[in-house]
TORKOL-4160 file (C-alpha; in steps of 0.2 Angstrom, whole numbers, padded with zeros to 4 digits, m for minus):
277
<pt num="1" X="0169" Y="m0486" Z="m0318"/>
<pt num="2" X="0151" Y="m0486" Z="m0311"/>
<pt num="3" X="0149" Y="m0501" Z="m0318"/>
<pt num="4" X="0165" Y="m0507" Z="m0314"/>
<pt num="5" X="0162" Y="m0504" Z="m0295"/>
<pt num="6" X="0144" Y="m0512" Z="m0297"/>
<pt num="7" X="0153" Y="m0528" Z="m0304"/>
<pt num="8" X="0167" Y="m0528" Z="m0289"/>
<pt num="9" X="0151" Y="m0525" Z="m0277"/>
<pt num="10" X="0141" Y="m0538" Z="m0282"/>
<pt num="11" X="0155" Y="m0552" Z="m0286"/>
<pt num="12" X="0166" Y="m0552" Z="m0297"/>
<pt num="13" X="0161" Y="m0568" Z="m0309"/>
<pt num="14" X="0179" Y="m0570" Z="m0310"/>
<pt num="15" X="0186" Y="m0592" Z="m0311"/>
<pt num="16" X="0203" Y="m0594" Z="m0314"/>
<pt num="17" X="0211" Y="m0592" Z="m0332"/>
<pt num="18" X="0211" Y="m0572" Z="m0337"/>
<pt num="19" X="0212" Y="m0556" Z="m0329"/>
<pt num="20" X="0195" Y="m0549" Z="m0335"/>
<pt num="21" X="0177" Y="m0553" Z="m0328"/>
<pt num="22" X="0174" Y="m0569" Z="m0336"/>
<pt num="23" X="0185" Y="m0581" Z="m0336"/>
<pt num="24" X="0187" Y="m0601" Z="m0338"/>
<pt num="25" X="0187" Y="m0614" Z="m0322"/>
<pt num="26" X="0199" Y="m0628" Z="m0320"/>
<pt num="27" X="0189" Y="m0645" Z="m0315"/>
<pt num="28" X="0188" Y="m0644" Z="m0298"/>
<pt num="29" X="0188" Y="m0630" Z="m0291"/>
<pt num="30" X="0172" Y="m0615" Z="m0288"/>
<pt num="31" X="0180" Y="m0597" Z="m0287"/>
<pt num="32" X="0172" Y="m0577" Z="m0283"/>
<pt num="33" X="0183" Y="m0562" Z="m0279"/>
<pt num="34" X="0171" Y="m0550" Z="m0272"/>
<pt num="35" X="0177" Y="m0530" Z="m0266"/>
<pt num="36" X="0173" Y="m0518" Z="m0253"/>
<pt num="37" X="0169" Y="m0500" Z="m0261"/>
<pt num="38" X="0175" Y="m0493" Z="m0240"/>
<pt num="39" X="0193" Y="m0501" Z="m0237"/>
<pt num="40" X="0196" Y="m0506" Z="m0254"/>
<pt num="41" X="0195" Y="m0524" Z="m0248"/>
<pt num="42" X="0197" Y="m0542" Z="m0258"/>
<pt num="43" X="0187" Y="m0557" Z="m0254"/>
<pt num="44" X="0189" Y="m0572" Z="m0259"/>
<pt num="45" X="0178" Y="m0588" Z="m0263"/>
<pt num="46" X="0187" Y="m0605" Z="m0265"/>
<pt num="47" X="0176" Y="m0619" Z="m0264"/>
<pt num="48" X="0177" Y="m0640" Z="m0271"/>
<pt num="49" X="0166" Y="m0644" Z="m0287"/>
<pt num="50" X="0166" Y="m0661" Z="m0281"/>
<pt num="51" X="0159" Y="m0658" Z="m0262"/>
<pt num="52" X="0154" Y="m0640" Z="m0262"/>
<pt num="53" X="0165" Y="m0638" Z="m0247"/>
<pt num="54" X="0171" Y="m0620" Z="m0247"/>
<pt num="55" X="0183" Y="m0605" Z="m0238"/>
<pt num="56" X="0180" Y="m0588" Z="m0238"/>
<pt num="57" X="0198" Y="m0578" Z="m0237"/>
<pt num="58" X="0199" Y="m0561" Z="m0228"/>
<pt num="59" X="0178" Y="m0555" Z="m0230"/>
<pt num="60" X="0172" Y="m0540" Z="m0222"/>
<pt num="61" X="0161" Y="m0536" Z="m0209"/>
<pt num="62" X="0150" Y="m0527" Z="m0218"/>
<pt num="63" X="0148" Y="m0539" Z="m0232"/>
<pt num="64" X="0146" Y="m0555" Z="m0223"/>
<pt num="65" X="0125" Y="m0554" Z="m0229"/>
<pt num="66" X="0132" Y="m0554" Z="m0245"/>
<pt num="67" X="0144" Y="m0568" Z="m0244"/>
<pt num="68" X="0131" Y="m0579" Z="m0236"/>
<pt num="69" X="0120" Y="m0576" Z="m0250"/>
<pt num="70" X="0133" Y="m0580" Z="m0262"/>
<pt num="71" X="0139" Y="m0595" Z="m0254"/>
<pt num="72" X="0122" Y="m0601" Z="m0254"/>
<pt num="73" X="0118" Y="m0597" Z="m0272"/>
<pt num="74" X="0135" Y="m0605" Z="m0278"/>
<pt num="75" X="0126" Y="m0622" Z="m0267"/>
<pt num="76" X="0141" Y="m0623" Z="m0257"/>
<pt num="77" X="0144" Y="m0626" Z="m0239"/>
<pt num="78" X="0155" Y="m0615" Z="m0229"/>
<pt num="79" X="0169" Y="m0627" Z="m0220"/>
<pt num="80" X="0183" Y="m0612" Z="m0214"/>
<pt num="81" X="0184" Y="m0591" Z="m0212"/>
<pt num="82" X="0201" Y="m0587" Z="m0212"/>
<pt num="83" X="0211" Y="m0572" Z="m0215"/>
<pt num="84" X="0227" Y="m0569" Z="m0221"/>
<pt num="85" X="0232" Y="m0558" Z="m0203"/>
<pt num="86" X="0225" Y="m0546" Z="m0191"/>
<pt num="87" X="0221" Y="m0531" Z="m0202"/>
<pt num="88" X="0220" Y="m0513" Z="m0197"/>
<pt num="89" X="0209" Y="m0506" Z="m0211"/>
<pt num="90" X="0193" Y="m0516" Z="m0209"/>
<pt num="91" X="0185" Y="m0526" Z="m0196"/>
<pt num="92" X="0184" Y="m0546" Z="m0201"/>
<pt num="93" X="0167" Y="m0556" Z="m0204"/>
<pt num="94" X="0176" Y="m0571" Z="m0197"/>
<pt num="95" X="0166" Y="m0572" Z="m0182"/>
<pt num="96" X="0150" Y="m0567" Z="m0191"/>
<pt num="97" X="0152" Y="m0578" Z="m0206"/>
<pt num="98" X="0155" Y="m0595" Z="m0193"/>
<pt num="99" X="0136" Y="m0588" Z="m0184"/>
<pt num="100" X="0128" Y="m0588" Z="m0199"/>
<pt num="101" X="0134" Y="m0603" Z="m0204"/>
<pt num="102" X="0144" Y="m0614" Z="m0191"/>
<pt num="103" X="0159" Y="m0613" Z="m0202"/>
<pt num="104" X="0178" Y="m0611" Z="m0191"/>
<pt num="105" X="0187" Y="m0596" Z="m0190"/>
<pt num="106" X="0207" Y="m0599" Z="m0196"/>
<pt num="107" X="0220" Y="m0584" Z="m0195"/>
<pt num="108" X="0240" Y="m0587" Z="m0190"/>
<pt num="109" X="0247" Y="m0594" Z="m0175"/>
<pt num="110" X="0260" Y="m0580" Z="m0176"/>
<pt num="111" X="0246" Y="m0568" Z="m0178"/>
<pt num="112" X="0237" Y="m0566" Z="m0159"/>
<pt num="113" X="0224" Y="m0565" Z="m0164"/>
<pt num="114" X="0208" Y="m0577" Z="m0157"/>
<pt num="115" X="0202" Y="m0591" Z="m0172"/>
<pt num="116" X="0194" Y="m0608" Z="m0170"/>
<pt num="117" X="0210" Y="m0617" Z="m0180"/>
<pt num="118" X="0230" Y="m0607" Z="m0180"/>
<pt num="119" X="0239" Y="m0610" Z="m0197"/>
<pt num="120" X="0259" Y="m0610" Z="m0194"/>
<pt num="121" X="0271" Y="m0611" Z="m0211"/>
<pt num="122" X="0269" Y="m0625" Z="m0223"/>
<pt num="123" X="0253" Y="m0630" Z="m0213"/>
<pt num="124" X="0241" Y="m0639" Z="m0229"/>
<pt num="125" X="0221" Y="m0635" Z="m0224"/>
<pt num="126" X="0210" Y="m0647" Z="m0237"/>
<pt num="127" X="0194" Y="m0641" Z="m0242"/>
<pt num="128" X="0185" Y="m0655" Z="m0252"/>
<pt num="129" X="0197" Y="m0659" Z="m0264"/>
<pt num="130" X="0204" Y="m0642" Z="m0263"/>
<pt num="131" X="0220" Y="m0642" Z="m0256"/>
<pt num="132" X="0228" Y="m0625" Z="m0250"/>
<pt num="133" X="0243" Y="m0622" Z="m0242"/>
<pt num="134" X="0248" Y="m0610" Z="m0231"/>
<pt num="135" X="0265" Y="m0600" Z="m0230"/>
<pt num="136" X="0271" Y="m0590" Z="m0219"/>
<pt num="137" X="0276" Y="m0571" Z="m0225"/>
<pt num="138" X="0280" Y="m0557" Z="m0211"/>
<pt num="139" X="0283" Y="m0541" Z="m0210"/>
<pt num="140" X="0266" Y="m0532" Z="m0217"/>
<pt num="141" X="0265" Y="m0539" Z="m0199"/>
<pt num="142" X="0275" Y="m0555" Z="m0192"/>
<pt num="143" X="0257" Y="m0564" Z="m0194"/>
<pt num="144" X="0257" Y="m0563" Z="m0213"/>
<pt num="145" X="0252" Y="m0581" Z="m0222"/>
<pt num="146" X="0250" Y="m0584" Z="m0239"/>
<pt num="147" X="0237" Y="m0598" Z="m0243"/>
<pt num="148" X="0244" Y="m0607" Z="m0261"/>
<pt num="149" X="0232" Y="m0614" Z="m0273"/>
<pt num="150" X="0246" Y="m0626" Z="m0283"/>
<pt num="151" X="0237" Y="m0637" Z="m0293"/>
<pt num="152" X="0229" Y="m0623" Z="m0299"/>
<pt num="153" X="0242" Y="m0610" Z="m0299"/>
<pt num="154" X="0234" Y="m0596" Z="m0286"/>
<pt num="155" X="0243" Y="m0587" Z="m0274"/>
<pt num="156" X="0231" Y="m0577" Z="m0260"/>
<pt num="157" X="0247" Y="m0566" Z="m0254"/>
<pt num="158" X="0237" Y="m0553" Z="m0242"/>
<pt num="159" X="0246" Y="m0538" Z="m0242"/>
<pt num="160" X="0262" Y="m0545" Z="m0240"/>
<pt num="161" X="0262" Y="m0541" Z="m0262"/>
<pt num="162" X="0253" Y="m0532" Z="m0269"/>
<pt num="163" X="0248" Y="m0527" Z="m0289"/>
<pt num="164" X="0264" Y="m0517" Z="m0289"/>
<pt num="165" X="0266" Y="m0514" Z="m0271"/>
<pt num="166" X="0268" Y="m0521" Z="m0257"/>
<pt num="167" X="0258" Y="m0521" Z="m0239"/>
<pt num="168" X="0266" Y="m0504" Z="m0229"/>
<pt num="169" X="0279" Y="m0508" Z="m0212"/>
<pt num="170" X="0278" Y="m0493" Z="m0201"/>
<pt num="171" X="0264" Y="m0503" Z="m0189"/>
<pt num="172" X="0258" Y="m0520" Z="m0183"/>
<pt num="173" X="0276" Y="m0526" Z="m0178"/>
<pt num="174" X="0279" Y="m0518" Z="m0196"/>
<pt num="175" X="0298" Y="m0524" Z="m0204"/>
<pt num="176" X="0303" Y="m0520" Z="m0223"/>
<pt num="177" X="0319" Y="m0531" Z="m0221"/>
<pt num="178" X="0306" Y="m0546" Z="m0218"/>
<pt num="179" X="0295" Y="m0540" Z="m0230"/>
<pt num="180" X="0307" Y="m0539" Z="m0244"/>
<pt num="181" X="0315" Y="m0558" Z="m0240"/>
<pt num="182" X="0295" Y="m0566" Z="m0240"/>
<pt num="183" X="0291" Y="m0560" Z="m0259"/>
<pt num="184" X="0309" Y="m0566" Z="m0263"/>
<pt num="185" X="0311" Y="m0580" Z="m0254"/>
<pt num="186" X="0293" Y="m0586" Z="m0253"/>
<pt num="187" X="0281" Y="m0581" Z="m0266"/>
<pt num="188" X="0294" Y="m0576" Z="m0281"/>
<pt num="189" X="0300" Y="m0593" Z="m0280"/>
<pt num="190" X="0285" Y="m0600" Z="m0285"/>
<pt num="191" X="0282" Y="m0604" Z="m0305"/>
<pt num="192" X="0279" Y="m0586" Z="m0313"/>
<pt num="193" X="0264" Y="m0593" Z="m0321"/>
<pt num="194" X="0255" Y="m0590" Z="m0304"/>
<pt num="195" X="0241" Y="m0579" Z="m0302"/>
<pt num="196" X="0242" Y="m0567" Z="m0286"/>
<pt num="197" X="0228" Y="m0561" Z="m0280"/>
<pt num="198" X="0230" Y="m0549" Z="m0264"/>
<pt num="199" X="0219" Y="m0542" Z="m0249"/>
<pt num="200" X="0218" Y="m0523" Z="m0258"/>
<pt num="201" X="0219" Y="m0516" Z="m0275"/>
<pt num="202" X="0217" Y="m0495" Z="m0276"/>
<pt num="203" X="0218" Y="m0492" Z="m0294"/>
<pt num="204" X="0203" Y="m0507" Z="m0300"/>
<pt num="205" X="0215" Y="m0519" Z="m0304"/>
<pt num="206" X="0211" Y="m0537" Z="m0299"/>
<pt num="207" X="0226" Y="m0548" Z="m0299"/>
<pt num="208" X="0244" Y="m0551" Z="m0309"/>
<pt num="209" X="0258" Y="m0563" Z="m0305"/>
<pt num="210" X="0272" Y="m0569" Z="m0301"/>
<pt num="211" X="0281" Y="m0565" Z="m0318"/>
<pt num="212" X="0271" Y="m0547" Z="m0320"/>
<pt num="213" X="0277" Y="m0539" Z="m0302"/>
<pt num="214" X="0295" Y="m0550" Z="m0300"/>
<pt num="215" X="0298" Y="m0537" Z="m0316"/>
<pt num="216" X="0289" Y="m0523" Z="m0313"/>
<pt num="217" X="0284" Y="m0523" Z="m0291"/>
<pt num="218" X="0293" Y="m0504" Z="m0290"/>
<pt num="219" X="0297" Y="m0508" Z="m0273"/>
<pt num="220" X="0300" Y="m0525" Z="m0274"/>
<pt num="221" X="0312" Y="m0523" Z="m0288"/>
<pt num="222" X="0326" Y="m0512" Z="m0281"/>
<pt num="223" X="0341" Y="m0520" Z="m0270"/>
<pt num="224" X="0334" Y="m0523" Z="m0252"/>
<pt num="225" X="0343" Y="m0512" Z="m0242"/>
<pt num="226" X="0336" Y="m0497" Z="m0257"/>
<pt num="227" X="0318" Y="m0506" Z="m0254"/>
<pt num="228" X="0321" Y="m0501" Z="m0236"/>
<pt num="229" X="0322" Y="m0484" Z="m0238"/>
<pt num="230" X="0310" Y="m0483" Z="m0249"/>
<pt num="231" X="0297" Y="m0490" Z="m0236"/>
<pt num="232" X="0301" Y="m0482" Z="m0221"/>
<pt num="233" X="0299" Y="m0462" Z="m0232"/>
<pt num="234" X="0284" Y="m0469" Z="m0237"/>
<pt num="235" X="0276" Y="m0455" Z="m0228"/>
<pt num="236" X="0258" Y="m0464" Z="m0225"/>
<pt num="237" X="0243" Y="m0456" Z="m0214"/>
<pt num="238" X="0240" Y="m0464" Z="m0199"/>
<pt num="239" X="0228" Y="m0482" Z="m0204"/>
<pt num="240" X="0210" Y="m0472" Z="m0202"/>
<pt num="241" X="0202" Y="m0486" Z="m0197"/>
<pt num="242" X="0219" Y="m0494" Z="m0187"/>
<pt num="243" X="0210" Y="m0492" Z="m0169"/>
<pt num="244" X="0195" Y="m0497" Z="m0171"/>
<pt num="245" X="0200" Y="m0513" Z="m0183"/>
<pt num="246" X="0212" Y="m0520" Z="m0175"/>
<pt num="247" X="0205" Y="m0523" Z="m0155"/>
<pt num="248" X="0188" Y="m0534" Z="m0167"/>
<pt num="249" X="0202" Y="m0541" Z="m0177"/>
<pt num="250" X="0212" Y="m0548" Z="m0163"/>
<pt num="251" X="0195" Y="m0555" Z="m0157"/>
<pt num="252" X="0192" Y="m0562" Z="m0173"/>
<pt num="253" X="0174" Y="m0550" Z="m0176"/>
<pt num="254" X="0159" Y="m0549" Z="m0170"/>
<pt num="255" X="0148" Y="m0564" Z="m0171"/>
<pt num="256" X="0132" Y="m0552" Z="m0173"/>
<pt num="257" X="0128" Y="m0553" Z="m0191"/>
<pt num="258" X="0128" Y="m0534" Z="m0198"/>
<pt num="259" X="0122" Y="m0527" Z="m0181"/>
<pt num="260" X="0117" Y="m0510" Z="m0184"/>
<pt num="261" X="0126" Y="m0504" Z="m0167"/>
<pt num="262" X="0142" Y="m0512" Z="m0169"/>
<pt num="263" X="0142" Y="m0506" Z="m0189"/>
<pt num="264" X="0137" Y="m0488" Z="m0180"/>
<pt num="265" X="0152" Y="m0491" Z="m0171"/>
<pt num="266" X="0164" Y="m0495" Z="m0186"/>
<pt num="267" X="0157" Y="m0482" Z="m0192"/>
<pt num="268" X="0163" Y="m0469" Z="m0181"/>
<pt num="269" X="0180" Y="m0479" Z="m0177"/>
<pt num="270" X="0175" Y="m0485" Z="m0159"/>
<pt num="271" X="0183" Y="m0498" Z="m0152"/>
<pt num="272" X="0176" Y="m0514" Z="m0146"/>
<pt num="273" X="0171" Y="m0515" Z="m0126"/>
<pt num="274" X="0187" Y="m0522" Z="m0120"/>
<pt num="275" X="0187" Y="m0541" Z="m0114"/>
<pt num="276" X="0199" Y="m0552" Z="m0108"/>
<pt num="277" X="0203" Y="m0565" Z="m0125"/>
């Protein structure tokens, strides 16, 4: 278990192909999956092997130095730092990565959060020769987006679709019926062999597939009314980091790179000073 956590914390050398730690890489794609053990958040680096331009998806503020080091070691230039949604369980590292690398920050227009660029449904983002589709999948929040690499059969689903689970719908404009519709109409309609990479997993699993989740997801395989009832009766605790994470994430996260005072405030659940966005 300790060895597994080491691999996750250091960055899984996971290049698309299988669910194990080492995978074969399709031509033209650089891919790494990294993990934050505190929030159980997966961060993804997606790069073009030809132009060496890259994007990072769902970075965590406390892991910015790790991410910058990984990007440098991969001989990549970060073009975009992006979120699948406005997270409630960790503070984003997007603004700090912009300070460190000169990249642009991205989130969906519907999120209500601050960023340099705002994506709308079905917009295509080009990272060198790699094309990524931004597909709106609201329900966990109304600004959730999934990012799809059609050429490589990969989708990054944030908290909309997780491994044998899905994101909760009891806060941040959550809507269980909307989430069910998003998953069934916008994700389960993808080719069954597409690999699914979520924003979180709490049991050490690294990926799933459209086929697996459409067959075995214990919530999303139920009829919609039963799904809504399940989501309304999860009995989940109030998110531990929501009061510090959401205010920071609405402003794109701290601009300073792993600042000690900011890190202490996050650890103490201290919201950032009020500002006008």
